[in-house]
N, C-alpha and C positions, 0 to 999 in steps of 0.2 A: 060921707061916713055912714055905716050901718046904724039903724035906730038903736040897737043894743049890741054891746060888745059880746062876742061869743065866749063860751066857757072853754072851748077847745077848737082847734083847726085840724082837719084831716086832709092830707094831700093825696091825690093820685100820683102815680110815678111816670109811666110812659106818656109822653106828650105834654106833661105838665112840668116835670123836673128835667127830663132828658129827652132829646129828640131821637127816640129809638124806633119809632114806627117804621121808617124805611128799612132799618136793619131787621126788624121782625118780619116785614113783608118778604125781604130777600131770603131770610132763613126758611120761611114757610115754602117759598117757591123752590128752593134747593131740595126740599124733601118731597114736595107734591108733584113737581113737573115730571120727574122720571116715572111717576105712577099715573101720568095722564090726567092730573087733577089741578094743574096750575090755573091761576086766574090773574086778572089785571090789577094794577095798582088802584085803578078807579073802583073796581069791585071790592077790593080790600077796604078802601076808605068808606065805602057806602055800607058795607055789610059786616066786616070782620073786626074792625077796630073796637076794642073793648072786651072781646072774648079772651079768655085765657087759652093756653095751648090746647087743652083737652077739648073745650067747646069749639075752638076754631077747627080742629081736625074733624071732629064729629060733623060739624056743619058742612065742611068741604066735601066729605063723603056723602052726606045726605043730599047735597045739591045735585050730585051726579047719580043718585040712586044706587050708590055702592054700599055694601055692608062693611062694617068695621068691627073686628073682634077686639076684646080688651087687650089681648097680648099685642096685636098689631098697633093699637093706639099707644100703648106704652113705648113701643119701639119708635114710633113716629115722634113722640115727645122727646125721647132721648136724642134722636137724630137732629131734631130742630134745635134743641138746647145746645148741642155741640156746634151747630152752624152759627147760632147767635153768639156763643162764647167767642168764636173766631172774630165776629164783628166787634164785640166788646174789647177784645185784645187790640184791635186796630184803633179803638177809641171812638166813643160816642159823644156827640156834642151836647152840652147842657142847653136847655131852652134859655134864650136870652132873658136875663133878669132873675133866673131861678135862685141862684145863690143869695143874692141880696134880699129877695122876697122871703126866703126861708129864715135867714138870719134875723131879719127885722121882726117877723112874726114870732120866732122862737124866744125873743127877748120879752114878749108880752103875753104869750099863751103857751099852754102845753100842746105839743104837736104829735100827731100820729100819721101813719102812712098806710093806705089801703090800695093794694094793687093786684092785678091779675097776672103779674110777672112772678117768676120764681124767686125765692129768697137768694139763691145763688147768683141771680142776675142783679138783684136790687142792691145787696150789701156791698159788693165790690165797687159798684158805680158810685154809691154814696161816699165810700172812702176816697175814691179819686176826686170827688167833688169837694172834699173837706167837710162833709156833713155826717160823718159817722158819729152816732150817739146823739144827734140832734132830735131825732124822732123817738119819743118815749116808747112807742109801740109800732111795730111793723106787721101788718097782716099781708101775707103773700098768697099766691095761688094755692099752694099746698095746705093752707090753714083752714080752708072751707071746702065744703062738698060741691057748692054751686058758685059759678063765677058771675060777675056783673052781666046783666042788670039785676040779678038776684041781690037782695040787700044783706045777705049773710055776712059778707066781708065787713061792711060798715057797722053792723050790729056787734060783731066780734071786736072790732077796733075800739068802739066806745066802751064795751064791757071791760076790756083789758086795760084801757086807759083809765077808766074809773077805778079799777082795782089798784093800779099804781098810784093814783092820786088819793086814794082812800075815801072816795065819795062817788055816789051815783051821778052819772052825767045824763041830763035830759037831752035827748037827741035834738029837740027843737032849739036848744040853746047852743048847739054846735054847728060848725060850718065846714063844708066840704069844698074842695077846689078840683074841678073836673074839666075835661076837654072833649068829651064825647057824649052823645045822647045816652049810650049804654051806661056810662059812669054816672051821669046825672040821675038817671032812673034808679040806679042802685042806691045812691045817697038819699034821694028823696023817699025811696021805699023804706029806708031805715029811719026816716023822720028828720033828717038834717036839712038845713038850708044850704043852698048851693050857689057858688060862684062859678060860672062857665067861662073858661079861657078859650076865646074864639080865635086861636092862632094855629090850629091844626086842621087837617082835612077831614076831621071826624064827623062832620055833619051838623045838623040844626040843633042849637042849644036853647031853643025857646022855652023848655021846661025848667031851666035854671032860674033862680030868683034874681040874679044879677049876671050880666055878661060884660066881660072886659076884653080888650084886644091884646093886652100884654100883661105880664106878671108885675111889672113895676107899678101898675095901677092899684094892686091889691092892698099893700100895706096902708095906704091912705084911706081906702074904702073900709077896711076892717078896723083900722085904728092901731096898727102896729107901731112899734117904736121907730123913730126916724133915725 
C-alpha cells in the first residue's frame, strides 16, 4: 500500500480504461496513408502514443518535412474523428480490470479523468462501460491548448476537481494512473505521483513512481475499498 492515501485519483483514458490504441492507429492510417504519410504500428507505439490528434498530425507531417496549414489540420482531425467513431460503433474493448478498479477507487476517492482524446470519444465510451458520472471532472483534448507531455491537462483537472470539492488540492497528494511515458511526464510535470500501467505497447515507464502489470493491482496498492 502507498505510504499515504491520495487526496484524489486521476485516470488516463486510452490504454488505461479502454483498449483504444489499435483503433486510434487504424484511424490515423486511414487518413494519412492516402496522403503518403502512413507509418507502422511499431512507429506509432514508439513515438505517437500519448499525443492528441492535433499533435499527432503535426508530428506526422513534421517527420516527412511536409508543411501543414491550420485549415488542413482541422480537416485531418475531422476525418480521423469520423474514422474513430466508426471503430467505436463497432465496439471498443475495456482494458481488463478497468471497471472493477474504477468502482473500487470511486468508493474511496474523488476521481477525475485527463485524456488526449476528444470528449465526444470519451463520454459515449464511459456510458457503454457503465461509468457515466463516475468521474467528477473530465479534461479532454479540446480543453487545453497543449497535449501531453505538457502538464496543462493535469493542472486543469486538479483545479476543476478542487473547485467541485470546495478545496485546493495539493498535486503531490494526488495520484495519476498512466500507461505511456508521455502521460507519465505530463502528470509528473503537474506535480502528481504516478502509477504506471505496464500493459500497453506505450514504452518505458521508468519515470513512474510505481509500476503495475494490471489494473487489478491498483486498489490494493492505493487503498481502495474492496
